[in-house]
C-alpha positions as CSV (number, residue, x, y, z in Angstrom):
1,M,14.4,-14.4,1.3
2,A,15.0,-17.8,-0.3
3,A,16.3,-17.9,-3.9
4,K,15.9,-20.7,-6.4
5,L,19.1,-21.9,-8.1
6,R,17.5,-21.8,-11.5
7,P,14.6,-19.8,-12.8
8,S,11.7,-21.7,-14.2
9,A,9.4,-20.8,-17.1
10,G,6.8,-19.9,-14.4
11,D,9.3,-17.4,-12.9
12,R,9.9,-15.8,-16.3
13,L,6.2,-15.5,-16.9
14,R,5.6,-14.0,-13.4
15,Y,8.3,-11.4,-14.1
16,S,6.6,-10.5,-17.4
17,E,3.1,-10.4,-15.9
18,I,4.1,-8.1,-13.0
19,R,6.1,-5.7,-15.2
20,T,3.2,-5.6,-17.8
21,L,0.6,-4.7,-15.1
22,S,2.6,-1.6,-14.3
23,R,2.5,-0.4,-17.9
24,T,-1.2,-1.3,-18.1
25,I,-2.0,0.8,-15.0
26,A,-0.3,3.8,-16.7
27,A,-1.8,3.2,-20.1
28,P,-4.7,5.7,-19.8
29,L,-2.3,8.5,-18.8
30,S,-1.1,11.3,-21.0
31,D,2.5,12.5,-20.6
32,A,1.1,15.4,-18.6
33,D,-1.0,13.1,-16.4
34,A,2.1,10.9,-15.7
35,T,4.3,13.9,-14.9
36,L,2.1,15.6,-12.2
37,Q,2.9,15.2,-8.5
38,P,-0.1,16.1,-6.4
39,M,1.8,16.4,-3.0
40,P,5.3,15.7,-1.6
41,D,4.2,12.3,-0.3
42,A,3.2,11.1,-3.7
43,S,5.2,10.6,-6.9
44,P,4.4,11.0,-10.6
45,A,3.3,7.8,-12.4
46,K,6.3,7.9,-14.8
47,W,8.6,8.2,-11.8
48,H,7.2,4.9,-10.4
49,L,7.6,3.3,-13.8
50,A,11.2,4.4,-13.9
51,H,12.2,3.8,-10.3
52,T,11.1,0.2,-10.4
53,S,13.2,-0.3,-13.5
54,W,16.1,1.4,-11.8
55,F,15.9,-1.1,-9.0
56,F,16.4,-4.0,-11.4
57,E,19.0,-2.2,-13.4
58,T,21.1,-1.2,-10.4
59,F,20.9,-4.2,-8.0
60,V,20.7,-7.0,-10.6
61,L,22.0,-5.9,-14.0
62,R,24.7,-3.6,-12.9
63,D,26.0,-5.7,-10.0
64,H,25.5,-9.2,-11.5
65,V,25.6,-9.1,-15.3
66,S,29.0,-8.7,-16.8
67,G,29.1,-6.2,-19.6
68,Y,25.7,-4.6,-19.0
69,A,25.4,-1.1,-20.4
70,S,23.0,1.3,-18.6
71,F,20.3,2.9,-20.6
72,D,21.2,6.4,-19.4
73,D,23.8,7.1,-16.7
74,R,21.8,10.2,-15.6
75,F,18.8,8.1,-14.6
76,A,20.7,6.8,-11.4
77,Y,20.4,10.3,-10.0
78,L,16.8,10.9,-11.1
79,F,15.2,7.6,-10.0
80,N,17.0,6.5,-6.8
81,S,14.4,6.9,-4.1
82,Y,16.1,6.8,-0.7
83,Y,19.1,4.5,-0.9
84,E,21.9,6.5,0.7
85,G,24.4,3.8,-0.4
86,E,23.7,4.7,-4.0
87,G,24.7,8.4,-3.6
88,E,22.9,11.7,-4.4
89,R,19.5,11.8,-5.8
90,H,16.8,14.2,-7.0
91,A,14.7,15.7,-4.2
92,R,11.5,13.8,-3.6
93,P,9.2,16.9,-3.4
94,R,10.5,18.0,-6.8
95,R,9.8,14.8,-8.8
96,G,6.9,16.5,-10.4
97,M,9.3,19.0,-12.1
98,L,10.8,16.3,-14.3
99,S,9.0,17.1,-17.5
100,R,11.9,15.3,-19.2
101,P,12.5,12.4,-19.7
102,S,9.1,11.9,-21.3
103,L,6.7,9.1,-20.6
104,E,7.7,7.6,-24.0
105,D,11.4,7.7,-22.9
106,I,10.5,6.0,-19.6
107,L,8.7,3.2,-21.4
108,A,11.7,2.7,-23.7
109,Y,13.9,2.5,-20.5
110,R,11.6,-0.2,-19.1
111,A,11.8,-2.1,-22.4
112,H,15.6,-1.9,-22.3
113,V,15.8,-3.2,-18.7
114,D,13.3,-6.0,-19.4
115,G,15.2,-7.1,-22.5
116,A,18.5,-7.3,-20.7
117,L,17.1,-9.0,-17.6
118,S,15.1,-11.6,-19.7
119,E,18.3,-12.5,-21.5
120,A,20.3,-12.7,-18.3
121,L,17.8,-14.5,-16.2
122,P,18.8,-18.1,-17.1
123,R,22.4,-17.4,-16.1
124,L,21.8,-15.6,-12.8
125,G,23.0,-17.1,-9.5
126,G,21.1,-17.4,-6.3
127,E,21.9,-14.0,-4.9
128,A,20.8,-12.2,-8.0
129,L,17.7,-14.3,-8.3
130,G,16.8,-13.3,-4.7
131,L,17.1,-9.7,-5.8
132,V,14.9,-10.3,-8.7
133,E,12.3,-11.7,-6.4
134,L,12.7,-8.7,-4.1
135,G,12.3,-6.4,-7.1
136,L,9.1,-8.0,-8.1
137,H,7.5,-7.6,-4.7
138,H,8.9,-4.0,-4.7
139,E,7.2,-3.4,-8.1
140,Q,3.9,-4.7,-6.7
141,Q,4.2,-2.2,-3.9
142,H,4.7,0.6,-6.4
143,Q,1.7,-0.6,-8.4
144,E,-0.5,0.2,-5.4
145,L,1.4,3.4,-4.8
146,M,0.8,4.4,-8.5
147,L,-2.9,3.9,-8.1
148,M,-2.9,5.9,-4.9
149,D,-1.0,8.7,-6.6
150,I,-3.0,8.7,-9.8
151,L,-6.2,9.1,-7.7
152,A,-4.6,12.0,-5.7
153,T,-3.5,13.6,-9.0
154,F,-6.9,13.5,-10.6
155,F,-8.6,14.7,-7.5
156,E,-6.6,17.9,-7.7
157,N,-8.2,18.7,-11.1
158,P,-11.4,20.7,-10.5
159,L,-13.0,18.8,-13.4
160,R,-12.7,15.6,-11.3
161,P,-12.1,13.4,-14.3
162,A,-12.3,9.6,-14.3
163,C,-9.1,7.8,-15.1
164,W,-11.1,4.7,-16.1
165,D,-14.7,4.3,-17.1
166,G,-16.9,3.1,-14.2
167,Q,-17.5,-0.6,-13.9
168,A,-21.0,-2.0,-13.7
169,S,-22.3,-1.8,-10.1
170,R,-21.3,-4.8,-8.1
171,K,-24.1,-6.4,-6.1
172,A,-22.1,-6.8,-3.0
173,P,-23.9,-8.4,-0.1
174,K,-25.2,-5.9,2.5
175,P,-22.9,-5.9,5.6
176,K,-24.3,-7.9,8.5
177,P,-24.6,-6.3,11.9
178,L,-21.3,-6.1,13.5
179,T,-20.5,-9.0,15.8
180,W,-17.5,-9.7,18.0
181,I,-15.1,-12.6,17.6
182,K,-13.2,-13.7,20.7
183,G,-9.4,-13.4,20.0
184,R,-6.7,-15.8,20.8
185,T,-5.1,-15.4,24.3
186,G,-2.0,-16.4,26.0
187,I,1.4,-16.9,24.3
188,V,1.2,-17.0,20.5
189,E,3.8,-16.6,17.8
190,I,3.7,-13.9,15.1
191,G,6.1,-12.9,12.3
192,H,7.0,-14.7,9.1
193,D,7.6,-18.4,9.3
194,R,10.2,-18.4,6.5
195,A,8.0,-20.3,4.1
196,G,8.2,-18.4,0.9
197,F,9.1,-14.7,0.4
198,A,8.9,-12.1,3.1
199,F,10.4,-8.6,3.6
200,D,13.0,-8.4,6.3
201,S,10.8,-6.4,8.6
202,E,8.3,-9.3,8.9
203,G,10.7,-11.4,10.9
204,P,11.9,-13.0,12.9
205,R,9.0,-15.1,14.2
206,H,8.7,-14.6,17.9
207,P,6.3,-15.2,20.9
208,I,4.0,-12.5,22.3
209,L,1.4,-12.5,25.1
210,L,-2.2,-11.7,24.1
211,R,-4.7,-10.7,26.8
212,P,-8.4,-11.4,26.6
213,H,-9.9,-9.4,23.7
214,A,-12.4,-9.5,20.9
215,L,-12.2,-8.3,17.3
216,A,-15.0,-7.1,15.0
217,D,-16.0,-9.6,12.4
218,R,-15.7,-7.0,9.6
219,S,-14.4,-3.6,8.8
220,V,-16.2,-0.3,9.5
221,T,-18.6,0.9,6.8
222,N,-19.3,4.3,5.2
223,G,-22.7,4.3,6.8
224,E,-21.2,3.8,10.3
225,W,-18.7,6.5,9.6
226,L,-21.6,8.9,8.6
227,N,-23.0,8.3,12.1
228,F,-19.7,9.4,13.5
229,I,-19.9,12.6,11.4
230,D,-23.5,13.3,12.3
231,E,-22.7,13.0,16.0
232,R,-20.0,15.6,15.6
233,G,-17.1,13.2,15.8
234,Y,-14.8,15.6,14.0
235,S,-15.5,18.5,16.5
236,R,-15.2,16.6,19.8
237,P,-11.7,17.0,21.2
238,E,-12.2,14.4,23.9
239,L,-12.2,11.7,21.1
240,W,-8.9,12.6,19.6
241,L,-5.2,12.2,20.4
242,S,-3.6,15.6,20.9
243,D,-1.6,15.4,17.6
244,G,-4.7,14.2,15.8
245,W,-6.9,17.0,17.1
246,A,-4.3,19.6,16.0
247,W,-4.1,17.9,12.6
248,A,-7.9,17.8,12.1
249,Q,-8.3,21.4,13.1
250,E,-5.4,22.7,11.0
251,N,-6.7,20.9,7.9
252,R,-10.4,21.5,8.7
253,N,-11.2,17.8,8.2
254,E,-14.8,16.8,8.5
255,A,-14.9,13.5,6.5
256,P,-12.7,10.9,4.9
257,L,-10.5,12.0,2.1
258,Y,-12.2,12.2,-1.3
259,W,-15.7,12.6,0.2
260,I,-17.5,15.6,-1.3
261,K,-20.5,17.2,0.5
262,S,-23.2,19.0,-1.5
263,D,-26.6,20.3,-0.5
264,K,-28.2,17.1,-1.5
265,E,-25.8,14.2,-0.8
266,W,-22.4,13.0,0.0
267,T,-20.4,11.8,-3.0
268,R,-16.9,10.3,-3.3
269,F,-14.2,10.7,-5.8
270,G,-12.5,7.5,-7.2
271,L,-10.6,6.3,-10.2
272,D,-14.0,6.0,-11.8
273,G,-14.9,9.7,-11.2
274,V,-17.5,11.2,-8.8
275,K,-20.1,8.7,-7.5
276,A,-22.6,8.6,-4.7
277,V,-21.2,7.2,-1.5
278,N,-22.2,3.6,-1.1
279,W,-23.0,3.4,2.6
280,D,-22.5,-0.4,2.7
281,D,-18.9,-0.3,1.5
282,P,-16.0,-0.2,3.9
283,V,-14.9,3.3,4.8
284,C,-11.6,4.2,3.1
285,H,-9.0,6.9,3.0
286,V,-9.0,7.6,6.7
287,S,-5.9,8.4,8.8
288,Y,-4.7,6.7,11.9
289,F,-5.9,9.8,13.8
290,E,-9.4,9.4,12.4
291,A,-9.5,5.7,12.9
292,D,-8.5,6.1,16.5
293,A,-11.1,8.8,17.2
294,F,-13.8,6.7,15.6
295,A,-12.8,3.7,17.8
296,R,-13.0,5.8,20.9
297,W,-16.4,7.2,19.8
298,S,-17.6,3.5,19.3
299,G,-16.5,2.6,22.8
300,A,-13.8,0.3,21.4
301,R,-10.2,0.6,20.2
302,L,-8.0,-0.4,17.3
303,P,-6.5,-3.9,17.4
304,T,-2.8,-4.5,18.1
305,E,-0.7,-5.9,15.3
306,G,-0.3,-9.2,17.3
307,E,-4.1,-9.5,17.9
308,W,-4.8,-8.9,14.2
309,E,-2.1,-11.3,12.9
310,A,-3.0,-14.1,15.3
311,A,-6.7,-13.9,14.2
312,A,-5.9,-13.8,10.5
313,A,-3.2,-16.5,10.5
314,L,-5.5,-19.2,9.1
315,A,-7.3,-16.9,6.6
316,D,-6.5,-17.1,2.9
317,P,-4.5,-13.9,2.0
318,S,-5.6,-14.3,-1.7
319,D,-9.3,-13.9,-0.8
320,G,-11.3,-10.8,-1.1
321,N,-11.4,-7.7,-3.3
322,Q,-7.8,-7.2,-4.4
323,L,-6.1,-6.0,-7.6
324,D,-6.2,-8.5,-10.5
325,A,-6.1,-6.0,-13.4
326,A,-5.8,-2.3,-14.1
327,G,-9.0,-0.4,-13.7
328,P,-11.1,1.7,-11.4
329,V,-10.4,-0.2,-8.2
330,R,-12.6,0.7,-5.2
331,P,-13.6,-0.9,-1.8
332,G,-16.8,-2.9,-1.8
333,G,-17.6,-6.3,-0.6
334,Q,-16.8,-6.7,3.1
335,S,-14.4,-9.5,2.2
336,G,-12.9,-10.2,5.7
337,W,-9.3,-10.0,6.7
338,F,-7.8,-9.3,3.3
339,G,-9.0,-7.0,0.6
340,D,-11.0,-3.8,0.2
341,V,-9.0,-1.7,2.7
342,W,-5.8,-1.9,4.7
343,Q,-6.7,-2.0,8.4
344,W,-5.0,0.3,10.9
345,T,-3.6,-1.2,14.1
346,M,-2.6,0.6,17.3
347,S,1.0,-0.8,17.0
348,A,4.0,1.3,16.0
349,F,6.2,0.1,13.1
350,L,9.1,-1.0,15.2
351,P,11.5,-4.0,14.7
352,H,10.5,-7.4,15.9
353,P,12.8,-8.8,18.6
354,G,16.0,-10.0,16.9
355,F,15.3,-8.1,13.6
356,A,18.4,-7.5,11.4
357,P,18.1,-5.7,8.1
358,A,19.2,-7.4,4.9
359,E,22.8,-7.0,4.0
360,G,24.0,-4.4,1.5
361,T,22.3,-1.3,0.2
362,V,18.9,-3.1,0.0
363,G,19.0,-3.3,3.8
364,E,17.8,0.3,3.7
365,Y,14.5,-1.0,2.4
366,N,12.5,-1.1,5.6
367,G,14.6,-0.8,8.8
368,K,15.4,2.9,8.3
369,F,11.6,3.8,8.4
370,M,11.0,2.3,11.9
371,S,10.3,5.6,13.5
372,G,7.0,7.5,13.9
373,Q,4.8,5.2,11.7
374,M,2.0,2.9,12.4
375,V,1.3,-0.7,11.2
376,L,-1.6,-1.6,8.8
377,K,-2.5,-5.2,8.1
378,G,-4.3,-7.1,5.4
379,A,-4.6,-5.9,1.8
380,S,-6.7,-3.4,-0.2
381,C,-8.6,-3.3,-3.4
382,A,-5.4,-1.8,-4.9
383,T,-3.0,-4.5,-3.6
384,P,-1.9,-7.0,-6.3
385,R,-3.5,-10.3,-5.4
386,G,-0.9,-12.7,-3.9
387,H,1.3,-9.9,-2.6
388,S,0.2,-9.9,1.0
389,R,0.1,-12.3,3.9
390,A,-0.8,-12.3,7.6
391,S,2.8,-11.3,8.6
392,Y,2.9,-8.4,6.1
393,R,3.6,-5.0,7.7
394,N,2.3,-2.0,5.8
395,F,3.2,1.3,7.4
396,F,2.3,5.0,7.1
397,Y,2.5,8.1,9.3
398,P,-0.6,8.7,11.5
399,H,-1.8,11.7,9.5
400,Q,-1.6,10.1,6.1
401,R,-4.8,9.0,4.4
402,W,-4.4,8.9,0.6
403,Q,-3.7,5.2,0.9
404,F,-6.6,2.7,0.7
405,A,-6.9,2.5,4.5
406,G,-9.9,1.7,6.8
407,L,-10.3,0.0,10.1
408,R,-11.6,-2.9,12.1
409,L,-12.5,-2.5,15.8
410,A,-11.3,-4.3,18.8
411,K,-12.1,-4.3,22.5
412,D,-10.7,-5.7,25.8
413,L,-12.6,-8.5,27.5
C-alpha cells in the first residue's frame, strides 16, 4: 500500500466521514441491541465500534505517536480480534457477554482515539499514514460486518423488529431475461495493478489461462430461486456437494436465510423488518453450497475468480446499489458487476503466485485465513461505496450465508 508523505485536508475529511458513518450505523441501537451476539460468527455492534478504534490506537497511536496515553489499558485484551502478535484476547464466541463497557463508554473511547489521531495526523510519517489508510479500509469492512450482524441480531427476536423505518419502494427495472456474455480467453492478467490502495491478498498481479466460457449478464433473482425451491432443489442430493448436502440436511434448510414461509406467501426479513419477497430482486443470503447446487440445477456452474475479474476489469466499481449512508440497505436493482450482492465464485481463497503478507503484526490480516474459504467478488448493498474494485477478494466459509451474498452463473463453451 502506498502512503502519502503528508495528509491533505481531503484525507482528514475522509477519516472523519468514515469514522462518522460507523457511529451513524449504530445510532438506532440501544445498549442492549449493541451488546447482543446472535452467533459465534457475528460480533456485537459495540465490539465493532471498539475494535476499529483499537486498530488505530494500537498500530498508529501507540506505535507512532510519542507520549500517547491509552484510553483504557484493559481494552487491548477485550478488543483485539485475531492478532496473535498482540497477545491474549477475549474469546470470540463470548463477545456477547461483555455487558460492560457500555455503548456510551465505547463511544467515548472512539472520541478519545479520534481526537488523538486528528491531532497527530499532520505529523505522521509515511509508514504511519499507510497504517491509517489500512485502518480506514478495515473500518469500512467492519461497517458491512456491523450491518450483517445487526440484521442477524434482530432476526433472533421473535418480534422481528425493524432497525430502520422502511424506505419508499424503489422502482427498479424488471430484470431482463438472462443472456450469456462470452468471456475473455487465453492468457490474461489478474490481481491488483498497484494503482491506489489494495489489501495484500489482492496481489501480486499475475497471468492466468482462461478457457472458452460465458458469464451471465446479471445475478440470479429471487424469482429464479423460487423455481429452484419449487422443483425440490433442496431435497435432491444429486445437485449438492457432499458437505453441502450434509449441511443442508442437518440445518433443514429449504430457502435462503431470512426467508419466512407462511400459508399465503414468502416474506423476507431485512433491516426494514418483514416484507414480501420481491421476486425481481437479486437473491441474497445464500451459502456457497446453495449457490453451487443452484448452478448445477441450472445446467451451469459458478465462475472462477479469474473469469469474473477479467470480465469486470473495465466496469466502474463505484456503480450500482452500494452503501452511501446508514439505513435499511437491501438488494434491488440488478446493477451489474458491483452492488446489490457479493457474487460467489468456485475459487478457493488461496495466495496468488508470489504472495507475501505485509510485514509486522498487520501481516496477519489476510494470509492466515487462506484455508477452507471461497472467494466472492464485486460488492453488495452494504459495502461502502468506493471500497471495492475488480481485484478485491472477499472470502467466507462455504456454509456461511449471513453476509449479503448471491451468485452469477457461468458455463463452459
